[in-house]
C-alpha positions as CSV (number, residue, x, y, z in Angstrom):
1,X,-160.9,62.5,-147.8
2,X,-157.4,63.0,-146.8
3,X,-156.2,63.6,-150.4
4,X,-158.9,66.3,-150.5
5,X,-157.6,67.9,-147.5
6,X,-154.2,67.8,-148.9
7,X,-155.5,69.4,-152.1
8,X,-157.2,72.1,-150.1
9,X,-154.0,72.8,-147.9
10,X,-151.9,73.0,-151.0
11,X,-154.3,75.5,-152.6
12,X,-154.4,77.6,-149.4
13,X,-150.6,77.4,-149.1
14,X,-150.2,78.5,-152.7
15,X,-152.1,81.8,-152.2
16,X,-149.8,83.0,-149.3
17,X,-146.4,81.5,-150.1
18,X,-143.6,83.6,-151.1
19,X,-141.9,83.5,-154.6
20,X,-138.7,81.4,-153.0
21,X,-141.3,79.0,-151.4
22,X,-139.6,79.5,-148.1
23,X,-142.2,80.7,-145.8
24,X,-144.6,77.7,-145.9
25,X,-143.8,76.6,-142.6
26,X,-144.7,79.9,-140.9
27,X,-148.0,79.9,-142.7
28,X,-149.0,76.2,-142.2
29,X,-150.0,76.7,-138.5
30,X,-152.3,79.4,-139.4
31,X,-154.0,77.3,-142.1
32,X,-154.2,74.4,-139.6
33,X,-155.9,76.7,-136.9
34,X,-158.5,77.8,-139.5
35,X,-159.2,74.2,-140.5
36,X,-159.6,73.2,-136.7
37,X,-161.9,76.1,-136.0
38,X,-164.1,75.2,-139.0
39,X,-167.3,73.1,-138.2
40,X,-167.6,70.2,-140.4
41,X,-170.5,69.9,-142.6
42,X,-171.5,66.4,-141.5
43,X,-171.0,66.6,-137.7
44,X,-171.7,70.4,-137.3
45,X,-169.0,70.6,-134.8
46,X,-165.3,72.0,-135.3
47,X,-162.5,69.6,-134.6
48,X,-161.2,71.8,-131.9
49,X,-164.6,71.5,-130.1
50,X,-164.6,67.8,-130.3
51,X,-161.2,67.7,-128.6
52,X,-161.6,70.4,-126.1
53,X,-165.4,70.5,-125.5
54,X,-165.5,74.2,-126.3
55,X,-165.0,76.4,-129.4
56,X,-161.7,78.1,-130.1
57,X,-161.0,81.6,-129.1
58,X,-159.7,83.3,-132.2
59,X,-157.7,86.5,-131.6
60,X,-159.5,89.8,-131.7
61,X,-160.1,92.8,-129.9
62,X,-162.6,91.3,-127.5
63,X,-160.2,88.6,-126.6
64,X,-157.6,91.2,-125.2
65,X,-159.5,91.6,-121.9
66,X,-158.6,89.3,-119.2
67,X,-161.1,86.8,-118.3
68,X,-162.0,85.4,-114.7
69,X,-163.5,82.2,-114.0
70,X,-167.0,82.4,-112.9
71,X,-167.2,82.4,-109.1
72,X,-169.1,79.8,-107.5
73,X,-168.3,77.3,-110.3
74,X,-166.1,74.4,-108.7
75,X,-163.7,72.6,-110.8
76,X,-165.8,69.3,-110.3
77,X,-168.8,71.2,-111.8
78,X,-166.8,72.4,-114.7
79,X,-165.6,69.0,-115.6
80,X,-169.4,67.7,-115.5
81,X,-170.4,70.5,-118.1
82,X,-167.5,69.6,-120.1
83,X,-168.3,65.9,-120.1
84,X,-172.0,66.5,-120.7
85,X,-171.3,68.8,-123.6
86,X,-168.8,66.3,-125.1
87,X,-171.2,63.5,-124.7
88,X,-174.0,65.5,-126.6
89,X,-171.6,66.3,-129.3
90,X,-170.3,62.8,-129.8
91,X,-173.8,61.6,-130.2
92,X,-174.5,64.1,-132.9
93,X,-171.3,63.2,-134.6
94,X,-172.2,59.4,-134.6
95,X,-175.5,60.3,-136.0
96,X,-174.0,62.8,-138.7
97,X,-171.4,60.1,-139.7
98,X,-174.3,57.4,-140.2
99,X,-176.2,59.6,-142.4
100,X,-173.1,60.6,-144.6
101,X,-172.1,56.8,-144.8
102,X,-175.5,56.1,-146.0
103,X,-175.2,58.9,-148.5
104,X,-171.7,57.9,-149.6
105,X,-173.0,54.3,-150.1
106,X,-175.9,55.5,-152.4
107,X,-173.5,57.6,-154.3
108,X,-171.0,54.7,-154.7
109,X,-173.7,52.1,-155.6
110,X,-174.9,54.3,-158.5
111,X,-171.8,53.4,-160.6
112,X,-170.7,50.2,-158.8
113,X,-171.1,47.0,-160.9
114,X,-172.0,43.6,-159.5
115,X,-169.2,41.1,-160.5
116,X,-170.0,37.4,-160.4
117,X,-167.2,34.8,-160.1
118,X,-167.3,31.1,-160.7
119,X,-165.3,28.4,-159.2
120,X,-162.0,28.1,-161.3
121,X,-162.2,31.6,-162.7
122,X,-158.9,33.2,-163.1
123,X,-158.1,36.3,-161.2
124,X,-155.3,38.8,-161.3
125,X,-153.0,39.2,-158.4
126,X,-150.8,42.2,-158.6
127,X,-147.2,41.2,-158.9
128,X,-145.9,43.8,-156.4
129,X,-148.3,42.4,-153.7
130,X,-145.5,40.2,-152.0
131,X,-147.9,38.8,-149.5
132,X,-149.4,36.6,-152.2
133,X,-146.0,35.0,-153.1
134,X,-145.8,33.2,-149.8
135,X,-149.2,31.7,-149.7
136,X,-150.5,28.6,-151.6
137,X,-153.3,29.4,-154.1
C-alpha cells in the first residue's frame, strides 16, 4: 500500500513540478493536505478526521469569516463530543478494515498455491540473510 501511495505522490508531483525539478518541496505539503482530507474508500473517513475528530477546514471564501465558539458549550462538553465521535469513527474503521482484510484474503487465495514440505526436504535460504548464518540448521 505504501508503494502505491508513493507512486500516486510521484505522479501528482510530476504534474506540478517545474522543469528544473526544484519546487517539489513547496508542492508536497499541498499534495499531503489533499491526501489527508480525502476519505478512505475502506473506512469512509479521512486521515485528518481520524486524528482530530473533525473534518479539515479547507481554504475558501466561506472560511474567511471569524468563527466564534458556540456559547453555552463548556470545554468538558466539547471534549466529550470529540471522544464520542472518535469512538464511533474507530468502530467503523475497525469494521471496514475487517471487511477489507477478508476481501484481500480472497483475492490473494485465488492465485495462491499450497506447498507441501516433507521432512528432510531441501529449502533455499537467501545468502544475504545473515540471521541464518549464526544459527544451527
